Backbone bond lengths (Angstrom), bond angles and torsions (degrees), N, CA, C in turn:
res aa  C-N    CA-C-N  psi(-1)  N-CA   C-N-CA  omega(-1)  CA-C   N-CA-C  phi
1 M - - - 1.443 - - 1.516 108.20 -
2 R 1.331 117.39 135.04 1.449 121.25 178.76 1.511 110.36 -81.52
3 S 1.326 114.36 148.01 1.464 119.11 176.83 1.501 111.86 -70.92
4 R 1.300 117.34 137.59 1.442 121.31 175.73 1.525 109.54 -80.72
5 P 1.310 118.12 148.01 1.458 118.38 177.04 1.511 111.51 -63.13
6 A 1.341 115.89 158.16 1.452 120.99 -176.73 1.529 111.36 -60.66
7 E 1.307 118.51 -24.90 1.454 121.21 -177.57 1.536 112.84 -61.83
8 V 1.340 115.99 -24.81 1.476 119.35 -179.72 1.533 110.64 -60.15
9 S 1.321 115.81 -36.93 1.462 118.69 -178.08 1.527 111.82 -74.51
10 R 1.322 117.64 -3.61 1.444 120.71 -178.77 1.525 112.30 -107.31
11 T 1.322 117.37 11.57 1.449 120.71 -179.42 1.509 110.94 -104.95
12 P 1.337 118.89 157.96 1.446 121.03 176.67 1.527 112.68 -60.42
13 F 1.348 117.53 -27.97 1.464 121.22 -179.21 1.530 112.32 -66.52
14 F 1.334 115.58 -21.49 1.475 120.46 178.80 1.516 110.85 -56.45
15 K 1.318 117.35 -38.04 1.461 122.24 -177.99 1.527 113.06 -67.66
16 M 1.330 117.68 -22.39 1.461 122.16 -178.42 1.526 112.00 -92.15
17 I 1.297 118.36 -13.04 1.481 121.19 -178.43 1.524 108.23 -85.82
18 S 1.320 116.47 139.52 1.488 119.93 -179.03 1.517 109.95 -65.38
19 S 1.284 114.98 150.03 1.473 121.40 179.40 1.529 111.57 -59.60
20 A 1.333 118.02 -37.30 1.437 121.18 179.25 1.514 111.65 -61.89
21 V 1.324 116.42 -43.45 1.469 121.27 179.66 1.536 109.85 -64.85
22 I 1.321 117.40 -43.19 1.455 120.68 179.69 1.516 109.73 -61.63
23 L 1.317 119.35 -46.72 1.441 121.59 179.05 1.522 111.22 -60.61
24 Q 1.322 117.69 -46.03 1.440 121.82 178.61 1.528 112.09 -59.96
25 N 1.307 117.27 -40.39 1.460 121.07 178.87 1.522 113.25 -66.41
26 H 1.329 115.28 -19.43 1.469 120.03 176.24 1.527 111.01 -103.59
27 H 1.312 117.21 17.79 1.472 124.09 177.63 1.526 111.64 60.55
28 I 1.308 117.27 37.52 1.447 123.48 176.10 1.517 107.37 -112.96
29 R 1.319 115.93 126.72 1.475 120.17 177.96 1.524 108.62 -66.78
30 P 1.316 118.31 122.29 1.469 121.24 -176.88 1.547 113.05 -80.21
31 S 1.312 116.58 71.42 1.470 120.07 177.39 1.515 109.08 -67.65
32 A 1.306 115.29 161.55 1.478 120.32 -178.95 1.530 111.34 -58.15
33 Q 1.329 117.11 -42.03 1.459 120.62 -179.01 1.513 110.99 -68.80
34 R 1.310 118.78 -42.52 1.490 120.93 177.07 1.518 110.81 -60.31
35 L 1.322 117.49 -42.27 1.467 121.38 -179.90 1.522 111.59 -63.76
36 V 1.308 115.68 -42.10 1.481 119.47 179.19 1.529 110.60 -61.38
37 I 1.311 116.02 -45.59 1.473 121.72 -178.08 1.518 109.48 -67.41
38 F 1.321 119.26 -46.42 1.459 122.69 -179.89 1.532 111.06 -64.62
39 D 1.338 117.19 -42.70 1.462 120.28 177.08 1.533 110.87 -60.82
40 Y 1.326 116.71 -41.10 1.448 119.68 -179.28 1.538 110.28 -60.67
41 L 1.314 116.98 -43.85 1.482 120.19 179.11 1.508 111.58 -67.07
42 R 1.310 117.60 -36.15 1.479 119.81 -179.38 1.521 110.60 -70.39
43 E 1.337 117.55 -30.73 1.481 122.07 -173.70 1.517 112.72 -94.04
44 N 1.313 118.75 -23.72 1.468 123.35 -174.90 1.495 111.40 -113.98
45 K 1.305 117.18 109.77 1.436 121.44 -174.84 1.539 111.99 -92.91
46 V 1.302 116.37 42.86 1.473 121.22 -175.47 1.497 113.45 -102.24
47 H 1.335 118.07 3.16 1.465 122.84 179.20 1.548 110.87 54.43
48 P 1.348 114.93 60.17 1.468 118.53 -173.26 1.523 113.45 -76.49
49 S 1.327 114.15 161.32 1.462 121.64 172.41 1.525 108.53 -91.82
50 V 1.356 114.73 173.26 1.478 118.78 175.88 1.510 110.04 -56.09
51 D 1.337 115.54 -45.90 1.479 119.33 -176.61 1.526 111.62 -66.21
52 S 1.320 118.49 -40.34 1.465 117.86 -177.95 1.554 110.94 -70.28
53 I 1.314 116.87 -32.45 1.476 119.81 175.39 1.536 108.53 -66.01
54 Y 1.320 115.19 -47.34 1.465 120.05 179.03 1.505 111.02 -56.98
55 Q 1.322 117.99 -49.02 1.472 121.62 -178.58 1.538 112.10 -63.51
56 A 1.345 116.42 -36.79 1.466 119.77 -179.78 1.520 112.58 -69.11
57 L 1.328 116.48 -36.23 1.460 121.13 -175.00 1.501 113.77 -90.89
58 L 1.306 118.76 -20.96 1.482 123.37 -174.48 1.538 113.72 -56.87
59 P 1.333 120.14 -44.39 1.467 118.41 -178.35 1.539 114.39 -56.43
60 E 1.322 117.42 -39.67 1.453 121.36 179.90 1.517 112.79 -90.80
61 H 1.349 117.22 -14.17 1.466 121.15 -177.81 1.520 108.80 -136.38
62 P 1.378 116.46 73.00 1.443 120.60 -174.95 1.537 114.56 -64.48
63 G 1.311 118.62 -16.97 1.451 120.43 177.35 1.536 114.58 -83.53
64 L 1.297 116.82 -4.53 1.435 123.28 -178.85 1.534 110.54 -73.33
65 S 1.345 116.64 138.49 1.465 120.15 177.31 1.521 110.32 -115.56
66 R 1.330 115.74 158.66 1.450 120.09 174.93 1.525 111.96 -60.50
67 T 1.325 115.49 -36.35 1.452 121.37 178.99 1.527 111.03 -61.62
68 T 1.325 116.49 -42.10 1.453 120.82 178.49 1.531 109.99 -64.10
69 V 1.310 117.37 -43.21 1.475 121.00 178.42 1.534 109.03 -61.85
70 Y 1.323 117.51 -47.71 1.465 120.90 178.48 1.501 112.26 -58.57
71 N 1.330 117.37 -50.62 1.445 122.16 -176.25 1.556 110.90 -63.55
72 T 1.313 115.58 -38.25 1.490 119.51 179.32 1.509 110.12 -66.65
73 L 1.328 117.56 -43.18 1.471 120.31 179.42 1.508 110.74 -64.77
74 E 1.318 118.36 -38.76 1.457 121.21 177.67 1.531 110.07 -62.80
75 L 1.314 117.61 -42.37 1.472 122.73 179.00 1.523 110.28 -64.52
76 L 1.324 116.90 -46.19 1.472 121.51 -179.50 1.536 110.53 -64.09
77 A 1.305 116.34 -38.03 1.465 120.25 177.44 1.534 111.11 -67.06
78 K 1.315 117.25 -42.52 1.454 121.74 179.73 1.531 111.03 -61.53
79 C 1.319 117.20 -32.05 1.450 122.77 179.32 1.538 112.82 -89.73
80 G 1.324 117.57 -0.26 1.443 121.38 177.00 1.533 114.48 79.19
81 L 1.322 116.42 17.43 1.470 119.77 -179.51 1.517 113.59 -89.94
82 V 1.323 117.20 -18.49 1.474 122.70 173.87 1.518 106.48 -139.67
83 V 1.303 116.17 160.35 1.450 123.16 -179.69 1.525 109.20 -118.15
84 P 1.368 117.73 122.06 1.440 118.37 174.23 1.526 110.34 -77.08
85 L 1.294 116.05 140.00 1.492 122.09 -179.02 1.519 109.31 -123.12
86 D 1.336 114.77 132.45 1.457 120.18 179.49 1.541 109.20 -116.59
87 F 1.316 117.00 105.46 1.470 122.60 179.42 1.533 112.05 -96.40
88 G 1.319 116.61 13.33 1.461 120.48 -179.33 1.516 114.39 73.84
89 E 1.322 116.26 24.10 1.467 121.38 -177.10 1.509 111.88 -92.37
90 G 1.341 118.01 -3.20 1.448 121.36 -176.55 1.518 113.54 94.46
91 Y 1.318 118.28 -0.54 1.448 123.18 177.54 1.518 107.82 -151.15
92 L 1.331 115.43 162.29 1.459 120.21 177.82 1.519 110.82 -91.91
93 R 1.298 114.99 149.21 1.476 122.37 169.28 1.532 105.11 -109.51
94 Y 1.330 117.44 161.79 1.468 120.56 -178.93 1.511 110.52 -126.61
95 D 1.327 114.32 141.25 1.462 121.65 -177.93 1.523 107.28 -119.85
96 G 1.327 115.06 123.94 1.476 120.98 176.90 1.501 113.41 -80.67
97 E 1.316 118.46 -5.23 1.445 122.80 178.96 1.525 108.26 -96.54
98 T 1.339 116.21 112.84 1.465 121.96 -174.59 1.523 113.65 -97.94
99 I 1.303 117.97 -4.50 1.475 120.20 174.72 1.541 106.86 -64.98
100 P 1.324 119.14 134.35 1.480 119.23 -179.81 1.510 110.96 -54.82
101 H 1.320 115.22 127.91 1.475 120.95 177.95 1.519 108.28 -162.14
102 S 1.308 115.56 175.11 1.461 123.41 -178.05 1.508 109.16 -111.74
103 H 1.325 115.66 175.50 1.465 121.11 -178.67 1.515 111.27 -135.89
104 F 1.321 115.07 144.00 1.448 124.01 174.80 1.523 107.63 -114.87
105 Q 1.321 117.47 126.43 1.457 120.55 177.43 1.512 109.90 -115.61
106 C 1.330 115.35 128.16 1.454 120.82 177.41 1.533 108.18 -73.83
107 E 1.296 115.72 124.56 1.454 119.45 -177.33 1.524 112.03 -77.90
108 R 1.298 117.49 -6.43 1.468 120.36 178.73 1.528 110.89 -98.11
109 C 1.342 118.14 -54.28 1.466 120.75 -175.76 1.535 113.33 -98.60
110 G 1.324 117.16 -14.09 1.467 121.81 178.77 1.494 115.29 85.92
111 A 1.304 118.72 -1.85 1.462 121.37 -179.16 1.518 110.61 -59.81
112 V 1.317 116.60 142.24 1.482 121.85 177.60 1.523 107.22 -114.53
113 I 1.292 115.18 128.28 1.486 122.15 -176.50 1.517 108.16 -120.32
114 D 1.330 116.20 132.63 1.457 121.83 175.14 1.504 111.68 -70.83
115 I 1.316 115.96 137.01 1.449 122.81 170.20 1.524 104.44 -114.28
116 M 1.323 115.84 102.98 1.468 120.37 -165.79 1.508 114.59 -74.45
117 E 1.271 118.32 -3.38 1.456 118.98 175.07 1.508 109.64 -99.15
118 S 1.315 116.76 129.51 1.462 118.35 175.48 1.537 107.43 -75.89
119 P 1.310 117.51 148.72 1.437 119.74 -176.79 1.556 110.48 -59.52
120 A 1.323 116.02 120.93 1.466 120.45 -176.50 1.524 110.36 -61.22
121 E 1.312 117.40 -36.23 1.467 119.69 -177.82 1.537 111.22 -65.38
122 C 1.320 117.76 -31.72 1.459 120.22 179.27 1.519 110.59 -65.23
123 E 1.316 117.12 -41.21 1.454 119.85 179.54 1.526 110.67 -65.85
124 K 1.314 116.09 -33.60 1.483 119.73 179.20 1.523 112.16 -68.40
125 M 1.350 116.31 -25.64 1.457 119.66 -178.08 1.534 113.44 -84.87
126 L 1.317 117.48 -9.64 1.460 120.14 -179.48 1.526 109.65 -70.20
127 P 1.359 116.10 148.91 1.491 118.59 174.40 1.530 110.41 -59.51
128 R 1.311 115.28 148.17 1.471 120.33 179.04 1.517 111.99 -51.98
129 G 1.320 116.50 134.54 1.469 122.36 178.68 1.525 112.48 88.05
130 S 1.327 119.62 -3.38 1.455 122.88 177.79 1.525 110.97 -84.55
131 S 1.303 116.09 162.44 1.452 121.57 176.27 1.513 109.54 -135.43
132 L 1.284 117.51 147.20 1.457 124.39 -179.04 1.538 110.24 -81.75
133 S 1.306 119.04 123.82 1.457 121.58 179.56 1.507 110.48 -109.76
134 S 1.325 118.49 -21.75 1.452 120.31 174.89 1.532 108.97 -155.84
135 A 1.315 112.97 156.67 1.458 118.54 178.65 1.542 105.77 -131.96
136 S 1.321 116.24 140.93 1.447 117.34 178.20 1.546 109.35 -134.41
137 L 1.318 113.35 53.21 1.449 120.37 173.55 1.521 109.06 -90.13
138 Y 1.310 114.66 120.60 1.489 119.88 179.34 1.496 107.54 -110.89
139 L 1.323 115.55 124.03 1.476 122.41 177.32 1.526 107.06 -106.11
140 R 1.288 117.23 144.58 1.448 121.43 178.81 1.513 110.39 -129.62
141 G 1.310 116.29 147.72 1.454 123.00 -179.68 1.523 108.35 173.91
142 R 1.303 115.12 -147.11 1.476 119.57 177.38 1.510 109.37 -120.41
143 C 1.332 115.70 136.75 1.446 122.86 178.40 1.542 108.32 -71.48
144 P 1.321 118.30 163.94 1.464 119.78 -179.51 1.529 114.37 -55.04
145 K 1.344 116.23 -39.78 1.469 120.73 -178.63 1.530 109.99 -63.80
146 C 1.318 115.93 -47.85 1.499 118.33 -178.80 1.509 111.56 -72.86
147 N 1.305 117.90 -30.75 1.455 122.02 -179.01 1.548 111.18 -66.91
148 S 1.356 115.73 -31.53 1.429 119.11 -179.67 1.532 113.65 -92.46
149 A 1.337 115.60 -7.91 1.463 120.33 179.28 1.514 111.17 -76.09
150 K 1.316 115.61 149.21 1.476 121.22 177.31 1.518 108.33 -71.64
151 P 1.332 117.25 143.21 1.475 120.99 -179.85 1.510 114.15 -64.24
């Protein structure tokens, strides 16, 4: 099977394709553990860390190890199927959404929220004929819930 170009993972149709097919199209053997991890990222938009993915999946998958989660995420990132995010917390978080976008992190509760528009000014700064393939603009502040909470 030939590898599909990276652009496939940036289309709305990507969400309708099974995880096994996506992995196979990227020459990744769709083992049960890889599928569980990839499905978790596709279904949970919380930008989890290796440890939070491991903790979430462990009750239903007791044979899963942190090393397997880490190695799977590294492989998925290398193939462009997930995006590692570094918010300066001492660990990486992972985003299953590969369409270029930015992130807002609440400085109080730590929630990370996708901002699905890439910064228009960034695209204007690119050399003529270039295209944006990723954005890593991190915004920080307080989410609506924390902003309305009493101090």
